[in-house]
N, CA, C, O and the ligand as a Tripos MOL2 file, in Angstrom:
@<TRIPOS>MOLECULE
protein
  321   319    81     0     0
PROTEIN
NO_CHARGES

@<TRIPOS>ATOM
      1 N         135.5140  159.0430   81.1410 N.3       1 MET1
      2 CA        136.2350  158.3490   80.0760 C.3       1 MET1
      3 C         135.2550  157.4870   79.2750 C.2       1 MET1
      4 O         134.4710  156.7220   79.8360 O.2       1 MET1
      5 N         135.3210  157.6260   77.9960 N.am      2 THR2
      6 CA        134.4270  156.8460   77.1470 C.3       2 THR2
      7 C         135.1310  155.5880   76.6630 C.2       2 THR2
      8 O         136.3260  155.5730   76.3670 O.2       2 THR2
      9 N         134.3360  154.5500   76.5990 N.am      3 ALA3
     10 CA        134.8830  153.2890   76.1050 C.3       3 ALA3
     11 C         134.9910  153.3450   74.5840 C.2       3 ALA3
     12 O         134.0000  153.5450   73.8810 O.2       3 ALA3
     13 N         136.1550  153.1740   74.1160 N.am      4 ARG4
     14 CA        136.3420  153.1740   72.6610 C.3       4 ARG4
     15 C         136.5420  151.7480   72.1810 C.2       4 ARG4
     16 O         137.3430  150.9780   72.7120 O.2       4 ARG4
     17 N         135.7780  151.4410   71.1580 N.am      5 ARG5
     18 CA        135.9040  150.0840   70.6230 C.3       5 ARG5
     19 C         136.9240  150.0830   69.4990 C.2       5 ARG5
     20 O         136.8650  150.8830   68.5650 O.2       5 ARG5
     21 N         137.8160  149.1980   69.6200 N.am      6 ARG6
     22 CA        138.8000  149.0450   68.5410 C.3       6 ARG6
     23 C         138.2220  148.1350   67.4810 C.2       6 ARG6
     24 O         137.6190  147.1040   67.7780 O.2       6 ARG6
     25 N         138.4160  148.5320   66.2610 N.am      7 ARG7
     26 CA        137.9460  147.6600   65.1670 C.3       7 ARG7
     27 C         138.8730  146.4680   65.0620 C.2       7 ARG7
     28 O         140.0970  146.5820   65.0010 O.2       7 ARG7
     29 N         138.2380  145.3500   65.0460 N.am      8 ARG8
     30 CA        139.0340  144.1230   64.9240 C.3       8 ARG8
     31 C         138.9290  143.5920   63.5070 C.2       8 ARG8
     32 O         137.9350  143.7980   62.8100 O.2       8 ARG8
     33 N         139.9610  142.9170   63.1140 N.am      9 ASP9
     34 CA        139.9130  142.2440   61.8100 C.3       9 ASP9
     35 C         138.8990  141.1190   61.8930 C.2       9 ASP9
     36 O         138.7860  140.4610   62.9270 O.2       9 ASP9
     37 N         138.1600  140.8900   60.8140 N.am     10 PRO10
     38 CA        137.2230  139.7620   60.8520 C.3      10 PRO10
     39 C         137.9890  138.4530   60.9750 C.2      10 PRO10
     40 O         139.1370  138.3560   60.5420 O.2      10 PRO10
     41 N         137.3530  137.4490   61.5660 N.am     11 PRO11
     42 CA        138.0550  136.1630   61.6820 C.3      11 PRO11
     43 C         138.3580  135.5880   60.3070 C.2      11 PRO11
     44 O         137.6040  135.8200   59.3620 O.2      11 PRO11
     45 N         139.4330  134.8550   60.1810 N.am     12 PRO12
     46 CA        139.7800  134.2980   58.8690 C.3      12 PRO12
     47 C         138.7100  133.3470   58.3660 C.2      12 PRO12
     48 O         138.0700  132.6380   59.1420 O.2      12 PRO12
     49 N         138.5290  133.3440   57.0530 N.am     13 GLU13
     50 CA        137.5410  132.4450   56.4470 C.3      13 GLU13
     51 C         137.9370  131.0050   56.7260 C.2      13 GLU13
     52 O         139.1060  130.6490   56.5770 O.2      13 GLU13
     53 N         136.9810  130.1650   57.1290 N.am     14 PRO14
     54 CA        137.3390  128.7480   57.3230 C.3      14 PRO14
     55 C         137.6850  128.1060   55.9860 C.2      14 PRO14
     56 O         137.0480  128.3610   54.9640 O.2      14 PRO14
     57 N         138.6860  127.2880   56.0250 N.am     15 GLU15
     58 CA        139.1100  126.5910   54.8160 C.3      15 GLU15
     59 C         138.0110  125.6280   54.3700 C.2      15 GLU15
     60 O         137.4670  124.8770   55.1800 O.2      15 GLU15
     61 N         137.6880  125.6550   53.0780 N.am     16 TYR16
     62 CA        136.6610  124.7430   52.5850 C.3      16 TYR16
     63 C         137.2360  123.3440   52.4100 C.2      16 TYR16
     64 O         138.2270  123.1480   51.7060 O.2      16 TYR16
     65 N         136.6140  122.3960   53.0470 N.am     17 THR17
     66 CA        137.0520  121.0110   52.9350 C.3      17 THR17
     67 C         135.9370  120.1980   52.2890 C.2      17 THR17
     68 O         134.8610  120.0710   52.8740 O.2      17 THR17
     69 N         136.1600  119.6490   51.1090 N.am     18 PRO18
     70 CA        135.1030  118.8720   50.4570 C.3      18 PRO18
     71 C         134.6030  117.7540   51.3520 C.2      18 PRO18
     72 O         135.3870  117.0680   52.0070 O.2      18 PRO18
     73 N         133.3010  117.5810   51.3700 N.am     19 GLY19
     74 CA        132.7100  116.5090   52.1640 C.3      19 GLY19
     75 C         132.4020  116.8980   53.5930 C.2      19 GLY19
     76 O         131.8710  116.0850   54.3500 O.2      19 GLY19
     77 N         132.7220  118.1170   53.9810 N.am     20 GLN20
     78 CA        132.4820  118.5110   55.3680 C.3      20 GLN20
     79 C         131.5650  119.7150   55.4770 C.2      20 GLN20
     80 O         131.4480  120.3050   56.5510 O.2      20 GLN20
     81 N         130.9170  120.0880   54.3900 N.am     21 LEU21
     82 CA        130.1150  121.3020   54.4190 C.3      21 LEU21
     83 C         128.6540  121.0260   54.7300 C.2      21 LEU21
     84 O         128.0620  121.6700   55.5960 O.2      21 LEU21
     85 N         128.0840  120.0770   54.0290 N.am     22 LEU22
     86 CA        126.6650  119.7870   54.1970 C.3      22 LEU22
     87 C         126.4520  118.5960   55.1220 C.2      22 LEU22
     88 O         127.2500  117.6590   55.1510 O.2      22 LEU22
     89 N         125.3760  118.6540   55.8620 N.am     23 ASP23
     90 CA        125.0180  117.5440   56.7370 C.3      23 ASP23
     91 C         123.7550  116.9020   56.1750 C.2      23 ASP23
     92 O         122.6490  117.4100   56.3570 O.2      23 ASP23
     93 N         123.9380  115.7990   55.5030 N.am     24 TRP24
     94 CA        122.8140  115.1130   54.8720 C.3      24 TRP24
     95 C         122.5250  113.7920   55.5690 C.2      24 TRP24
     96 O         122.0690  112.8420   54.9320 O.2      24 TRP24
     97 N         122.7850  113.7220   56.8730 N.am     25 ARG25
     98 CA        122.5440  112.4690   57.5880 C.3      25 ARG25
     99 C         121.0550  112.2190   57.7820 C.2      25 ARG25
    100 O         120.6330  111.0860   58.0110 O.2      25 ARG25
    101 N         120.2660  113.2770   57.6900 N.am     26 ASP26
    102 CA        118.8240  113.1450   57.8540 C.3      26 ASP26
    103 C         118.2520  112.2490   56.7530 C.2      26 ASP26
    104 O         118.6960  112.3080   55.6070 O.2      26 ASP26
    105 N         117.2610  111.4140   57.1080 N.am     27 SER27
    106 CA        116.7090  110.4620   56.1310 C.3      27 SER27
    107 C         116.0040  111.1590   54.9780 C.2      27 SER27
    108 O         115.7890  110.5420   53.9340 O.2      27 SER27
    109 N         115.6330  112.4430   55.1380 N.am     28 SER28
    110 CA        114.9600  113.1540   54.0530 C.3      28 SER28
    111 C         115.8910  113.3730   52.8680 C.2      28 SER28
    112 O         115.4280  113.7200   51.7810 O.2      28 SER28
    113 N         117.1890  113.1800   53.0560 N.am     29 HIS29
    114 CA        118.1420  113.3510   51.9680 C.3      29 HIS29
    115 C         118.4330  112.0350   51.2550 C.2      29 HIS29
    116 O         119.3210  111.9600   50.4060 O.2      29 HIS29
    117 N         117.6770  111.0000   51.6090 N.am     30 TRP30
    118 CA        117.9410  109.6910   51.0220 C.3      30 TRP30
    119 C         116.7020  109.1660   50.3240 C.2      30 TRP30
    120 O         115.5890  109.2890   50.8340 O.2      30 TRP30
    121 N         116.9040  108.5790   49.1500 N.am     31 SER31
    122 CA        115.8210  107.9380   48.4340 C.3      31 SER31
    123 C         116.2860  106.5730   47.9650 C.2      31 SER31
    124 O         117.4460  106.4010   47.5940 O.2      31 SER31
    125 N         115.3760  105.5960   47.9810 N.am     32 ASP32
    126 CA        115.7230  104.2550   47.5070 C.3      32 ASP32
    127 C         115.8170  104.2200   45.9850 C.2      32 ASP32
    128 O         116.4060  103.3020   45.4140 O.2      32 ASP32
    129 N         115.2300  105.2290   45.3310 N.am     33 ARG33
    130 CA        115.2010  105.2530   43.8720 C.3      33 ARG33
    131 C         116.3100  106.1690   43.3440 C.2      33 ARG33
    132 O         116.2530  107.3830   43.5380 O.2      33 ARG33
    133 N         117.3240  105.5880   42.6740 N.am     34 PRO34
    134 CA        118.3750  106.4420   42.1340 C.3      34 PRO34
    135 C         117.8920  107.2440   40.9200 C.2      34 PRO34
    136 O         117.2500  106.6990   40.0220 O.2      34 PRO34
    137 N         118.2030  108.5260   40.9060 N.am     35 LEU35
    138 CA        117.8600  109.4070   39.7970 C.3      35 LEU35
    139 C         119.1280  110.1400   39.3680 C.2      35 LEU35
    140 O         120.0550  110.2940   40.1630 O.2      35 LEU35
    141 N         119.1740  110.6010   38.0970 N.am     36 PRO36
    142 CA        120.3900  111.2870   37.6430 C.3      36 PRO36
    143 C         120.6820  112.5420   38.4770 C.2      36 PRO36
    144 O         119.8040  113.3770   38.6940 O.2      36 PRO36
    145 N         121.9010  112.6530   38.9250 N.am     37 CYS37
    146 CA        122.3430  113.8090   39.7020 C.3      37 CYS37
    147 C         122.1850  115.0760   38.8620 C.2      37 CYS37
    148 O         122.5320  115.0870   37.6810 O.2      37 CYS37
    149 N         121.6690  116.1310   39.4640 N.am     38 ARG38
    150 CA        121.4410  117.3760   38.7230 C.3      38 ARG38
    151 C         122.7430  118.0280   38.2810 C.2      38 ARG38
    152 O         122.7360  118.9060   37.4180 O.2      38 ARG38
    153 N         123.8550  117.6060   38.8640 N.am     39 TYR39
    154 CA        125.1440  118.2170   38.5180 C.3      39 TYR39
    155 C         125.9600  117.3670   37.5600 C.2      39 TYR39
    156 O         126.4700  117.8740   36.5610 O.2      39 TYR39
    157 N         126.0880  116.0580   37.8590 N.am     40 CYS40
    158 CA        126.9770  115.2340   37.0380 C.3      40 CYS40
    159 C         126.2190  114.2270   36.1740 C.2      40 CYS40
    160 O         126.7970  113.6670   35.2420 O.2      40 CYS40
    161 N         124.9320  113.9830   36.4620 N.am     41 GLY41
    162 CA        124.1370  113.0880   35.6340 C.3      41 GLY41
    163 C         124.2110  111.6250   35.9990 C.2      41 GLY41
    164 O         123.4470  110.8150   35.4740 O.2      41 GLY41
    165 N         125.1290  111.2700   36.8990 N.am     42 PHE42
    166 CA        125.2060  109.8740   37.3290 C.3      42 PHE42
    167 C         124.1150  109.6030   38.3760 C.2      42 PHE42
    168 O         123.7100  110.5080   39.1050 O.2      42 PHE42
    169 N         123.6470  108.3530   38.4420 N.am     43 PRO43
    170 CA        122.5690  108.0520   39.3990 C.3      43 PRO43
    171 C         122.9530  108.3900   40.8380 C.2      43 PRO43
    172 O         124.0620  108.1070   41.2910 O.2      43 PRO43
    173 N         122.0080  108.9990   41.5370 N.am     44 ALA44
    174 CA        122.2480  109.3950   42.9240 C.3      44 ALA44
    175 C         121.0480  109.0100   43.7800 C.2      44 ALA44
    176 O         119.9000  109.2370   43.3950 O.2      44 ALA44
    177 N         121.3210  108.4280   44.9360 N.am     45 HIS45
    178 CA        120.2620  108.1200   45.9070 C.3      45 HIS45
    179 C         119.9910  109.3410   46.7840 C.2      45 HIS45
    180 O         118.9230  109.4540   47.3860 O.2      45 HIS45
    181 N         120.9440  110.2400   46.8530 N.am     46 THR46
    182 CA        120.8300  111.3850   47.7560 C.3      46 THR46
    183 C         120.0550  112.5280   47.1060 C.2      46 THR46
    184 O         120.0770  112.6960   45.8860 O.2      46 THR46
    185 N         119.3720  113.3100   47.9390 N.am     47 ARG47
    186 CA        118.5710  114.4510   47.4820 C.3      47 ARG47
    187 C         119.0600  115.7120   48.1790 C.2      47 ARG47
    188 O         119.4340  115.6900   49.3520 O.2      47 ARG47
    189 N         119.0500  116.8050   47.4350 N.am     48 ASP48
    190 CA        119.4660  118.0540   48.0680 C.3      48 ASP48
    191 C         118.3210  118.6600   48.8750 C.2      48 ASP48
    192 O         117.2740  118.0340   49.0380 O.2      48 ASP48
    193 N         118.5190  119.8640   49.3740 N.am     49 SER49
    194 CA        117.4960  120.4670   50.2470 C.3      49 SER49
    195 C         116.1960  120.7650   49.5050 C.2      49 SER49
    196 O         115.1580  120.9630   50.1370 O.2      49 SER49
    197 N         116.2390  120.8000   48.1730 N.am     50 ARG50
    198 CA        115.0100  120.9970   47.3900 C.3      50 ARG50
    199 C         114.4830  119.6840   46.8480 C.2      50 ARG50
    200 O         113.6480  119.6650   45.9430 O.2      50 ARG50
    201 N         114.9750  118.5870   47.4040 N.am     51 MET51
    202 CA        114.5640  117.2450   47.0250 C.3      51 MET51
    203 C         114.9230  116.8980   45.5780 C.2      51 MET51
    204 O         114.3150  116.0080   44.9840 O.2      51 MET51
    205 N         115.8950  117.5900   45.0210 N.am     52 LYS52
    206 CA        116.3760  117.2670   43.6780 C.3      52 LYS52
    207 C         117.5190  116.2710   43.8250 C.2      52 LYS52
    208 O         118.3340  116.3940   44.7390 O.2      52 LYS52
    209 N         117.5880  115.2710   42.9170 N.am     53 PRO53
    210 CA        118.6700  114.2980   43.0350 C.3      53 PRO53
    211 C         120.0350  114.9680   42.8580 C.2      53 PRO53
    212 O         120.2590  115.6900   41.8870 O.2      53 PRO53
    213 N         120.9180  114.7290   43.7800 N.am     54 ALA54
    214 CA        122.2620  115.3130   43.7240 C.3      54 ALA54
    215 C         123.1870  114.5480   44.6480 C.2      54 ALA54
    216 O         122.7940  114.1360   45.7390 O.2      54 ALA54
    217 N         124.4340  114.3600   44.1960 N.am     55 HIS55
    218 CA        125.4330  113.7920   45.0980 C.3      55 HIS55
    219 C         125.8400  114.8790   46.0820 C.2      55 HIS55
    220 O         125.8430  116.0660   45.7550 O.2      55 HIS55
    221 N         126.1790  114.4550   47.2780 N.am     56 LYS56
    222 CA        126.5840  115.4260   48.3050 C.3      56 LYS56
    223 C         127.8320  116.1890   47.8360 C.2      56 LYS56
    224 O         127.9000  117.4120   47.9540 O.2      56 LYS56
    225 N         128.8120  115.4550   47.3040 N.am     57 VAL57
    226 CA        130.0460  116.1270   46.8710 C.3      57 VAL57
    227 C         129.7780  117.0810   45.7170 C.2      57 VAL57
    228 O         130.4000  118.1410   45.6340 O.2      57 VAL57
    229 N         128.8430  116.7120   44.8090 N.am     58 CYS58
    230 CA        128.5050  117.5860   43.6870 C.3      58 CYS58
    231 C         127.8510  118.8650   44.2050 C.2      58 CYS58
    232 O         128.1760  119.9600   43.7460 O.2      58 CYS58
    233 N         126.9340  118.7270   45.1540 N.am     59 ALA59
    234 CA        126.2470  119.8890   45.7250 C.3      59 ALA59
    235 C         127.2380  120.7870   46.4580 C.2      59 ALA59
    236 O         127.1520  122.0120   46.3780 O.2      59 ALA59
    237 N         128.1690  120.1770   47.1650 N.am     60 GLU60
    238 CA        129.1510  120.9740   47.9050 C.3      60 GLU60
    239 C         130.0900  121.7000   46.9550 C.2      60 GLU60
    240 O         130.4730  122.8440   47.1980 O.2      60 GLU60
    241 N         130.4560  121.0260   45.8750 N.am     61 GLU61
    242 CA        131.3210  121.6740   44.8860 C.3      61 GLU61
    243 C         130.6010  122.8590   44.2670 C.2      61 GLU61
    244 O         131.1820  123.9290   44.0870 O.2      61 GLU61
    245 N         129.3050  122.6550   43.9370 N.am     62 ALA62
    246 CA        128.5120  123.7340   43.3490 C.3      62 ALA62
    247 C         128.4060  124.9060   44.3160 C.2      62 ALA62
    248 O         128.4820  126.0630   43.9040 O.2      62 ALA62
    249 N         128.2300  124.6060   45.6020 N.am     63 LEU63
    250 CA        128.1500  125.6630   46.6120 C.3      63 LEU63
    251 C         129.4680  126.4190   46.7190 C.2      63 LEU63
    252 O         129.4880  127.6420   46.8560 O.2      63 LEU63
    253 N         130.5730  125.6720   46.6550 N.am     64 ALA64
    254 CA        131.8890  126.2990   46.7580 C.3      64 ALA64
    255 C         132.1180  127.2270   45.5670 C.2      64 ALA64
    256 O         132.6530  128.3240   45.7260 O.2      64 ALA64
    257 N         131.7100  126.7850   44.3670 N.am     65 ILE65
    258 CA        131.8630  127.6030   43.1630 C.3      65 ILE65
    259 C         130.9900  128.8520   43.2810 C.2      65 ILE65
    260 O         131.4260  129.9630   42.9810 O.2      65 ILE65
    261 N         129.7520  128.6450   43.7220 N.am     66 GLN66
    262 CA        128.8270  129.7800   43.9200 C.3      66 GLN66
    263 C         129.4100  130.8010   44.8900 C.2      66 GLN66
    264 O         129.3620  132.0060   44.6450 O.2      66 GLN66
    265 N         129.9620  130.3040   45.9950 N.am     67 ALA67
    266 CA        130.5340  131.1960   47.0080 C.3      67 ALA67
    267 C         131.7210  131.9580   46.4450 C.2      67 ALA67
    268 O         131.8780  133.1520   46.6970 O.2      67 ALA67
    269 N         132.5630  131.2580   45.6760 N.am     68 ALA68
    270 CA        133.7380  131.9010   45.0840 C.3      68 ALA68
    271 C         133.3160  132.9650   44.0820 C.2      68 ALA68
    272 O         133.9090  134.0430   44.0240 O.2      68 ALA68
    273 N         132.2880  132.6610   43.2930 N.am     69 GLU69
    274 CA        131.7950  133.6230   42.3030 C.3      69 GLU69
    275 C         131.1910  134.8410   42.9840 C.2      69 GLU69
    276 O         131.3960  135.9740   42.5490 O.2      69 GLU69
    277 N         130.4420  134.5980   44.0570 N.am     70 ALA70
    278 CA        129.8310  135.7070   44.7930 C.3      70 ALA70
    279 C         130.9040  136.5900   45.4110 C.2      70 ALA70
    280 O         130.7920  137.8160   45.4070 O.2      70 ALA70
    281 N         131.9410  135.9600   45.9400 N.am     71 GLU71
    282 CA        133.0350  136.7040   46.5480 C.3      71 GLU71
    283 C         133.7670  137.5300   45.4880 C.2      71 GLU71
    284 O         134.1140  138.6880   45.7220 O.2      71 GLU71
    285 N         133.9950  136.9220   44.3210 N.am     72 ALA72
    286 CA        134.6780  137.6260   43.2320 C.3      72 ALA72
    287 C         133.8400  138.8190   42.7770 C.2      72 ALA72
    288 O         134.3710  139.9040   42.5410 O.2      72 ALA72
    289 N         132.5160  138.6100   42.6550 N.am     73 ALA73
    290 CA        131.6300  139.6900   42.2290 C.3      73 ALA73
    291 C         131.6150  140.8030   43.2590 C.2      73 ALA73
    292 O         131.5830  141.9820   42.9060 O.2      73 ALA73
    293 N         131.6370  140.4350   44.5200 N.am     74 TYR74
    294 CA        131.6320  141.4130   45.6060 C.3      74 TYR74
    295 C         132.9030  142.2560   45.5680 C.2      74 TYR74
    296 O         132.8600  143.4770   45.7240 O.2      74 TYR74
    297 N         134.0290  141.5890   45.3590 N.am     75 ARG75
    298 CA        135.3050  142.2930   45.3060 C.3      75 ARG75
    299 C         135.3650  143.2280   44.1170 C.2      75 ARG75
    300 O         135.8880  144.3380   44.2100 O.2      75 ARG75
    301 N         134.8230  142.7690   42.9960 N.am     76 LEU76
    302 CA        134.8260  143.5620   41.7750 C.3      76 LEU76
    303 C         133.9860  144.8190   41.9790 C.2      76 LEU76
    304 O         134.3550  145.9100   41.5440 O.2      76 LEU76
    305 N         132.8510  144.6410   42.6470 N.am     77 LYS77
    306 CA        131.9430  145.7580   42.9250 C.3      77 LYS77
    307 C         132.6080  146.7760   43.8480 C.2      77 LYS77
    308 O         132.3940  147.9810   43.7150 O.2      77 LYS77
    309 N         133.4150  146.2800   44.7840 N.am     78 GLY78
    310 CA        134.0320  147.1420   45.7560 C.3      78 GLY78
    311 C         135.1000  148.0570   45.1800 C.2      78 GLY78
    312 O         135.4180  149.0840   45.7800 O.2      78 GLY78
    313 N         135.6650  147.7020   44.0170 N.am     79 THR79
    314 CA        136.7590  148.4960   43.4560 C.3      79 THR79
    315 C         136.2600  149.6020   42.5340 C.2      79 THR79
    316 O         137.0390  150.4790   42.1580 O.2      79 THR79
    317 N         134.9830  149.5840   42.1590 N.am     80 THR80
    318 CA        134.4850  150.6150   41.2380 C.3      80 THR80
    319 C         133.8730  151.7770   42.0060 C.2      80 THR80
    320 O         133.4010  152.7380   41.3980 O.2      80 THR80
    321 ZN        126.7890  114.1180   41.0370 Zn       81 ZN81
@<TRIPOS>BOND
     1     1     2 1
     2     2     3 1
     3     3     4 2
     4     3     5 am
     5     5     6 1
     6     6     7 1
     7     7     8 2
     8     7     9 am
     9     9    10 1
    10    10    11 1
    11    11    12 2
    12    11    13 am
    13    13    14 1
    14    14    15 1
    15    15    16 2
    16    15    17 am
    17    17    18 1
    18    18    19 1
    19    19    20 2
    20    19    21 am
    21    21    22 1
    22    22    23 1
    23    23    24 2
    24    23    25 am
    25    25    26 1
    26    26    27 1
    27    27    28 2
    28    27    29 am
    29    29    30 1
    30    30    31 1
    31    31    32 2
    32    31    33 am
    33    33    34 1
    34    34    35 1
    35    35    36 2
    36    35    37 am
    37    37    38 1
    38    38    39 1
    39    39    40 2
    40    39    41 am
    41    41    42 1
    42    42    43 1
    43    43    44 2
    44    43    45 am
    45    45    46 1
    46    46    47 1
    47    47    48 2
    48    47    49 am
    49    49    50 1
    50    50    51 1
    51    51    52 2
    52    51    53 am
    53    53    54 1
    54    54    55 1
    55    55    56 2
    56    55    57 am
    57    57    58 1
    58    58    59 1
    59    59    60 2
    60    59    61 am
    61    61    62 1
    62    62    63 1
    63    63    64 2
    64    63    65 am
    65    65    66 1
    66    66    67 1
    67    67    68 2
    68    67    69 am
    69    69    70 1
    70    70    71 1
    71    71    72 2
    72    71    73 am
    73    73    74 1
    74    74    75 1
    75    75    76 2
    76    75    77 am
    77    77    78 1
    78    78    79 1
    79    79    80 2
    80    79    81 am
    81    81    82 1
    82    82    83 1
    83    83    84 2
    84    83    85 am
    85    85    86 1
    86    86    87 1
    87    87    88 2
    88    87    89 am
    89    89    90 1
    90    90    91 1
    91    91    92 2
    92    91    93 am
    93    93    94 1
    94    94    95 1
    95    95    96 2
    96    95    97 am
    97    97    98 1
    98    98    99 1
    99    99   100 2
   100    99   101 am
   101   101   102 1
   102   102   103 1
   103   103   104 2
   104   103   105 am
   105   105   106 1
   106   106   107 1
   107   107   108 2
   108   107   109 am
   109   109   110 1
   110   110   111 1
   111   111   112 2
   112   111   113 am
   113   113   114 1
   114   114   115 1
   115   115   116 2
   116   115   117 am
   117   117   118 1
   118   118   119 1
   119   119   120 2
   120   119   121 am
   121   121   122 1
   122   122   123 1
   123   123   124 2
   124   123   125 am
   125   125   126 1
   126   126   127 1
   127   127   128 2
   128   127   129 am
   129   129   130 1
   130   130   131 1
   131   131   132 2
   132   131   133 am
   133   133   134 1
   134   134   135 1
   135   135   136 2
   136   135   137 am
   137   137   138 1
   138   138   139 1
   139   139   140 2
   140   139   141 am
   141   141   142 1
   142   142   143 1
   143   143   144 2
   144   143   145 am
   145   145   146 1
   146   146   147 1
   147   147   148 2
   148   147   149 am
   149   149   150 1
   150   150   151 1
   151   151   152 2
   152   151   153 am
   153   153   154 1
   154   154   155 1
   155   155   156 2
   156   155   157 am
   157   157   158 1
   158   158   159 1
   159   159   160 2
   160   159   161 am
   161   161   162 1
   162   162   163 1
   163   163   164 2
   164   163   165 am
   165   165   166 1
   166   166   167 1
   167   167   168 2
   168   167   169 am
   169   169   170 1
   170   170   171 1
   171   171   172 2
   172   171   173 am
   173   173   174 1
   174   174   175 1
   175   175   176 2
   176   175   177 am
   177   177   178 1
   178   178   179 1
   179   179   180 2
   180   179   181 am
   181   181   182 1
   182   182   183 1
   183   183   184 2
   184   183   185 am
   185   185   186 1
   186   186   187 1
   187   187   188 2
   188   187   189 am
   189   189   190 1
   190   190   191 1
   191   191   192 2
   192   191   193 am
   193   193   194 1
   194   194   195 1
   195   195   196 2
   196   195   197 am
   197   197   198 1
   198   198   199 1
   199   199   200 2
   200   199   201 am
   201   201   202 1
   202   202   203 1
   203   203   204 2
   204   203   205 am
   205   205   206 1
   206   206   207 1
   207   207   208 2
   208   207   209 am
   209   209   210 1
   210   210   211 1
   211   211   212 2
   212   211   213 am
   213   213   214 1
   214   214   215 1
   215   215   216 2
   216   215   217 am
   217   217   218 1
   218   218   219 1
   219   219   220 2
   220   219   221 am
   221   221   222 1
   222   222   223 1
   223   223   224 2
   224   223   225 am
   225   225   226 1
   226   226   227 1
   227   227   228 2
   228   227   229 am
   229   229   230 1
   230   230   231 1
   231   231   232 2
   232   231   233 am
   233   233   234 1
   234   234   235 1
   235   235   236 2
   236   235   237 am
   237   237   238 1
   238   238   239 1
   239   239   240 2
   240   239   241 am
   241   241   242 1
   242   242   243 1
   243   243   244 2
   244   243   245 am
   245   245   246 1
   246   246   247 1
   247   247   248 2
   248   247   249 am
   249   249   250 1
   250   250   251 1
   251   251   252 2
   252   251   253 am
   253   253   254 1
   254   254   255 1
   255   255   256 2
   256   255   257 am
   257   257   258 1
   258   258   259 1
   259   259   260 2
   260   259   261 am
   261   261   262 1
   262   262   263 1
   263   263   264 2
   264   263   265 am
   265   265   266 1
   266   266   267 1
   267   267   268 2
   268   267   269 am
   269   269   270 1
   270   270   271 1
   271   271   272 2
   272   271   273 am
   273   273   274 1
   274   274   275 1
   275   275   276 2
   276   275   277 am
   277   277   278 1
   278   278   279 1
   279   279   280 2
   280   279   281 am
   281   281   282 1
   282   282   283 1
   283   283   284 2
   284   283   285 am
   285   285   286 1
   286   286   287 1
   287   287   288 2
   288   287   289 am
   289   289   290 1
   290   290   291 1
   291   291   292 2
   292   291   293 am
   293   293   294 1
   294   294   295 1
   295   295   296 2
   296   295   297 am
   297   297   298 1
   298   298   299 1
   299   299   300 2
   300   299   301 am
   301   301   302 1
   302   302   303 1
   303   303   304 2
   304   303   305 am
   305   305   306 1
   306   306   307 1
   307   307   308 2
   308   307   309 am
   309   309   310 1
   310   310   311 1
   311   311   312 2
   312   311   313 am
   313   313   314 1
   314   314   315 1
   315   315   316 2
   316   315   317 am
   317   317   318 1
   318   318   319 1
   319   319   320 2
@<TRIPOS>SUBSTRUCTURE
     1 MET1         2 RESIDUE 1 A MET
     2 THR2         6 RESIDUE 1 A THR
     3 ALA3        10 RESIDUE 1 A ALA
     4 ARG4        14 RESIDUE 1 A ARG
     5 ARG5        18 RESIDUE 1 A ARG
     6 ARG6        22 RESIDUE 1 A ARG
     7 ARG7        26 RESIDUE 1 A ARG
     8 ARG8        30 RESIDUE 1 A ARG
     9 ASP9        34 RESIDUE 1 A ASP
    10 PRO10       38 RESIDUE 1 A PRO
    11 PRO11       42 RESIDUE 1 A PRO
    12 PRO12       46 RESIDUE 1 A PRO
    13 GLU13       50 RESIDUE 1 A GLU
    14 PRO14       54 RESIDUE 1 A PRO
    15 GLU15       58 RESIDUE 1 A GLU
    16 TYR16       62 RESIDUE 1 A TYR
    17 THR17       66 RESIDUE 1 A THR
    18 PRO18       70 RESIDUE 1 A PRO
    19 GLY19       74 RESIDUE 1 A GLY
    20 GLN20       78 RESIDUE 1 A GLN
    21 LEU21       82 RESIDUE 1 A LEU
    22 LEU22       86 RESIDUE 1 A LEU
    23 ASP23       90 RESIDUE 1 A ASP
    24 TRP24       94 RESIDUE 1 A TRP
    25 ARG25       98 RESIDUE 1 A ARG
    26 ASP26      102 RESIDUE 1 A ASP
    27 SER27      106 RESIDUE 1 A SER
    28 SER28      110 RESIDUE 1 A SER
    29 HIS29      114 RESIDUE 1 A HIS
    30 TRP30      118 RESIDUE 1 A TRP
    31 SER31      122 RESIDUE 1 A SER
    32 ASP32      126 RESIDUE 1 A ASP
    33 ARG33      130 RESIDUE 1 A ARG
    34 PRO34      134 RESIDUE 1 A PRO
    35 LEU35      138 RESIDUE 1 A LEU
    36 PRO36      142 RESIDUE 1 A PRO
    37 CYS37      146 RESIDUE 1 A CYS
    38 ARG38      150 RESIDUE 1 A ARG
    39 TYR39      154 RESIDUE 1 A TYR
    40 CYS40      158 RESIDUE 1 A CYS
    41 GLY41      162 RESIDUE 1 A GLY
    42 PHE42      166 RESIDUE 1 A PHE
    43 PRO43      170 RESIDUE 1 A PRO
    44 ALA44      174 RESIDUE 1 A ALA
    45 HIS45      178 RESIDUE 1 A HIS
    46 THR46      182 RESIDUE 1 A THR
    47 ARG47      186 RESIDUE 1 A ARG
    48 ASP48      190 RESIDUE 1 A ASP
    49 SER49      194 RESIDUE 1 A SER
    50 ARG50      198 RESIDUE 1 A ARG
    51 MET51      202 RESIDUE 1 A MET
    52 LYS52      206 RESIDUE 1 A LYS
    53 PRO53      210 RESIDUE 1 A PRO
    54 ALA54      214 RESIDUE 1 A ALA
    55 HIS55      218 RESIDUE 1 A HIS
    56 LYS56      222 RESIDUE 1 A LYS
    57 VAL57      226 RESIDUE 1 A VAL
    58 CYS58      230 RESIDUE 1 A CYS
    59 ALA59      234 RESIDUE 1 A ALA
    60 GLU60      238 RESIDUE 1 A GLU
    61 GLU61      242 RESIDUE 1 A GLU
    62 ALA62      246 RESIDUE 1 A ALA
    63 LEU63      250 RESIDUE 1 A LEU
    64 ALA64      254 RESIDUE 1 A ALA
    65 ILE65      258 RESIDUE 1 A ILE
    66 GLN66      262 RESIDUE 1 A GLN
    67 ALA67      266 RESIDUE 1 A ALA
    68 ALA68      270 RESIDUE 1 A ALA
    69 GLU69      274 RESIDUE 1 A GLU
    70 ALA70      278 RESIDUE 1 A ALA
    71 GLU71      282 RESIDUE 1 A GLU
    72 ALA72      286 RESIDUE 1 A ALA
    73 ALA73      290 RESIDUE 1 A ALA
    74 TYR74      294 RESIDUE 1 A TYR
    75 ARG75      298 RESIDUE 1 A ARG
    76 LEU76      302 RESIDUE 1 A LEU
    77 LYS77      306 RESIDUE 1 A LYS
    78 GLY78      310 RESIDUE 1 A GLY
    79 THR79      314 RESIDUE 1 A THR
    80 THR80      318 RESIDUE 1 A THR
    81 ZN81       321 GROUP 0 **** ****
């Protein structure tokens, strides 16, 4: 008898919750000098992973938009 693997549905996507995606507790994400946020332009002490000034919530929102756009593009590609 051969073991047959049943295809399982992928686990459901975790719900995106603003403020809970990125972990910027590391001191490398903090600067004493506020610079304009790359997303909203308001002064930010926090730095993203590329050391560019960015608010954590702004970076997370941008990531969420990027993910949604990538998902939409993927779905669009799948139907053609
Ligand atoms: Zn911002």
